[in-house]
C-alpha positions, 0 to 999 in steps of 0.5 A: 686149410683149416686153421689150427685150434686155439686155447686161452690161458688165465693165470692169477698170481697171489701171495700164497698160491698161483691159479692157472686155467686153460680153456678151448675156443668154446670156453671148455676147461682143459685144465684148472690147476693151483700150486704154491707161490714159490720162487719165480723160476719155479713158478714159470717152469710149472706154468709152462709145463701145465699149459703145454700139457693141456694144449691139444696137439697142434693148438696155438695159444691165442692169448695169456691173461695174468691177474697179478698181485702187486705192486706191478707195472701194468702200463701197456706203454711202459718198456718194463710192463709186467715188472714186479716192484718191491714186494715182501715175496722172496725173489719176486722184486724185479721179476717180470712174469709177462716177459718170461711167459712171452719168451717161453711160450711165444704167445701174447700176454696181457697183465693187470692187477688181480683186483682190476681183473676182478672188476672186469669179470664182475662187470662182464659176468657178475653183479656189475653187468649192465653198468657202465662203471664198477669198482671192485674192492677186496678185503682179505690179507690186504685191501685192494681195489680196481675200476672197470669202465666198459671193460677197460681198467684204471691204470696210469703211472702205476695202478690204484692202491686204495688200501693205503688211502688214509681214513679218520680213526674213530675216537678212542681207537689207538690200536696199532696199524698192521701196515708197515708204512702208514699209521692210519690207512684203511688196510692197516686198520681193517684188513685181515691181519689188523682184524685178527689182532683186534678180535683176538680169536673172536668172530666178527659177529661176536665183537660189535665194537670191532664190527662198528669200526670195520663199517666206519672205516670201509664206509669212509673208503667207499665214500672216497671212491664214490667221490673220486671214481663215481662208479655206478656200483661198488662190489666187495669181495674177500673173506672179511665180507662174509659176515651177514648184513655187513655190506648194508652197514658199510653203505649206511656209513658211506651215506652218512659220510657223504651227508647228502652231497651231490655225489650221493645221487650216484648211489640212488635206487637200491643197494649201491654196495653189493657182494661179488657174484663170482667165486674166482673173479680174478681168474675169470678176468684174466681169461677175458683179458686173454680172449681180448689179446687173442682177438687183437692178434687175429686182427693184426693189432699188437 
């Protein structure tokens, strides 16, 4: 008997939009949809309808990968895997998208953070290919980071929250933090809302004093990640990173911070901080996770 065809589903959830892509076993896209992040029940209804409409008659769902905004429980051993923790997104605190999709679609679901998923994708398909360990940092509305080691990601009691690591303010920088929790975290001083307040409508290239702060603070963050995680590459994504030359300036500040300490040997040999190569790394990572889940199920593993 010919086995039933299989489809894979990748989902990336964000603070403003949800992206869903369904592909066949050969990797061909069957549907690629995006819609606003509304209430959880409406999101689930839309996802289920989208996936079912794209699935060919008789096809099975081999796996669903979810690259999620956080904070969310991603420990595979937790009975609450997939449950969203306290978030400002109305209605999402306490909701479990993983369990909802499992119940409605009767398919294996794997969840990780959007930045961990992006790290997986850049390591497998992007600028991180050939490296044993890569860190991915996104700088946009917030700052988040993930670490991929041979296709596996760093997660434990929760998941990395590098945007809230403290940094040393530059002398004279008394600008209010945009973070409601911390006065001196890198997200509160350098992410999109903080930069918008600092720039006052100017472009980053037209505000050298703000650009210097961005390079200082992201350089400090990069040095901390090199010391703590020792990745072979740090990959930056997000809208803030589009300014020409910014990454090389951040790397120079990172090296100054390290001051030739032993960990700096990791960064030898060409640019260490590089730009993300994939247009939608989180979604690509979700599809990789879905394929892994499908293969594990086929081998009879949970």
